DRENBA-948399 format. One record per residue (C-alpha): residue number from 1; residue in three letters; x, y negated, z. Coordinates in nm, 3 decimals. Each point is the difference from the previous one (the first is absolute). Last residue first. Layout:
% residues N
SITE  resi  resn       xx       yy       zz
SITE   NUM   ala        X        Y        Z
...
END
This chain:
% residues 83
SITE  resi  resn       xx       yy       zz
SITE    83   pro   -3.382   -3.091    1.989
SITE    82   ala   -0.184   -0.041    0.331
SITE    81   ala    0.223    0.054    0.300
SITE    80   ala    0.004    0.353    0.142
SITE    79   leu    0.375    0.057   -0.028
SITE    78   leu    0.113   -0.323    0.162
SITE    77   arg   -0.264   -0.013    0.273
SITE    76   thr    0.068    0.367    0.075
SITE    75   pro    0.354   -0.073    0.121
SITE    74   ile    0.237    0.270   -0.128
SITE    73   gly    0.137    0.208    0.287
SITE    72   leu    0.017    0.327   -0.190
SITE    71   leu   -0.302    0.144    0.178
SITE    70   leu   -0.170   -0.336   -0.052
SITE    69   gly    0.029    0.062   -0.370
SITE    68   ala   -0.262    0.272    0.034
SITE    67   glu   -0.250   -0.272    0.091
SITE    66   ala    0.097   -0.195   -0.312
SITE    65   leu   -0.035    0.317   -0.205
SITE    64   ala   -0.353    0.046    0.135
SITE    63   ala   -0.086   -0.359   -0.097
SITE    62   arg    0.147    0.061   -0.345
SITE    61   gln   -0.206    0.318   -0.032
SITE    60   asp   -0.317   -0.192    0.087
SITE    59   leu    0.086   -0.265   -0.260
SITE    58   ser    0.048    0.277   -0.255
SITE    57   ile    0.331    0.136   -0.129
SITE    56   ser    0.151    0.047   -0.345
SITE    55   gly   -0.257   -0.244   -0.137
SITE    54   thr    0.255   -0.233   -0.155
SITE    53   arg   -0.084   -0.284    0.239
SITE    52   leu    0.021    0.227    0.307
SITE    51   lys    0.332    0.156   -0.103
SITE    50   val    0.134   -0.350   -0.067
SITE    49   ala   -0.114   -0.111    0.348
SITE    48   leu    0.174    0.304    0.150
SITE    47   ala    0.324   -0.098   -0.173
SITE    46   ser   -0.036   -0.360    0.119
SITE    45   ser   -0.050    0.104    0.362
SITE    44   val    0.300    0.230   -0.029
SITE    43   glu    0.209   -0.285   -0.144
SITE    42   thr   -0.094   -0.236    0.283
SITE    41   ile    0.081    0.264    0.262
SITE    40   thr    0.331    0.061   -0.178
SITE    39   trp    0.086   -0.370    0.024
SITE    38   asp   -0.068    0.000    0.373
SITE    37   ser    0.246    0.286    0.036
SITE    36   ile   -0.099    0.347    0.114
SITE    35   ala    0.205    0.192    0.253
SITE    34   leu   -0.016    0.364    0.105
SITE    33   his    0.169    0.143    0.308
SITE    32   glu   -0.289    0.169    0.177
SITE    31   thr   -0.191    0.118   -0.308
SITE    30   gly    0.092    0.366   -0.010
SITE    29   his    0.282    0.153   -0.206
SITE    28   ser   -0.147    0.337   -0.104
SITE    27   glu   -0.361   -0.112   -0.023
SITE    26   leu    0.092   -0.327   -0.169
SITE    25   trp    0.212    0.185   -0.258
SITE    24   asp   -0.280    0.248   -0.070
SITE    23   his   -0.248   -0.285   -0.044
SITE    22   val    0.238   -0.175   -0.242
SITE    21   ile    0.055    0.319   -0.203
SITE    20   arg   -0.376    0.065   -0.012
SITE    19   thr   -0.069   -0.357   -0.117
SITE    18   thr    0.264    0.002   -0.275
SITE    17   ala   -0.232    0.018   -0.302
SITE    16   glu   -0.225   -0.257    0.165
SITE    15   gln   -0.323    0.029    0.193
SITE    14   ser   -0.012   -0.280    0.256
SITE    13   leu    0.142   -0.107    0.336
SITE    12   ala    0.331    0.186    0.010
SITE    11   ala    0.064   -0.064   -0.371
SITE    10   val   -0.066   -0.370    0.055
SITE     9   ile    0.238    0.007    0.297
SITE     8   phe    0.282    0.168   -0.191
SITE     7   ser   -0.045   -0.224   -0.305
SITE     6   thr    0.013   -0.310    0.217
SITE     5   asp    0.323    0.077    0.179
SITE     4   leu    0.052    0.145    0.346
SITE     3   asn    0.292   -0.120    0.213
SITE     2   val    0.141    0.281    0.212
SITE     1   met    0.135   -0.093    0.344
END
C-alpha cells in the first residue's frame, strides 16, 4: 500500500510544476494499492479552496477537480465543499 500525501494529490488534480511527474508515476504504478488518509483529504480540500480564493482556479474548475478526485478515491463531498 502506498500512502499519498497532499502535495502529490494536488499535483495530480491541478496544474503544478510536478503534475507531469505525478501523472507519469500514476500511469506506471496504477491506482490499485493507493491509500489516502482522512487528514490528507482535509488538506487537499483546503489546498483547492486556497486555489479558488486566490483565483488560481475557478468554481467550475474546482468542481471538475473534485470529480477527478473520485479517480483517486477522494470523496467528492469533501473536495467540492464551498470554500
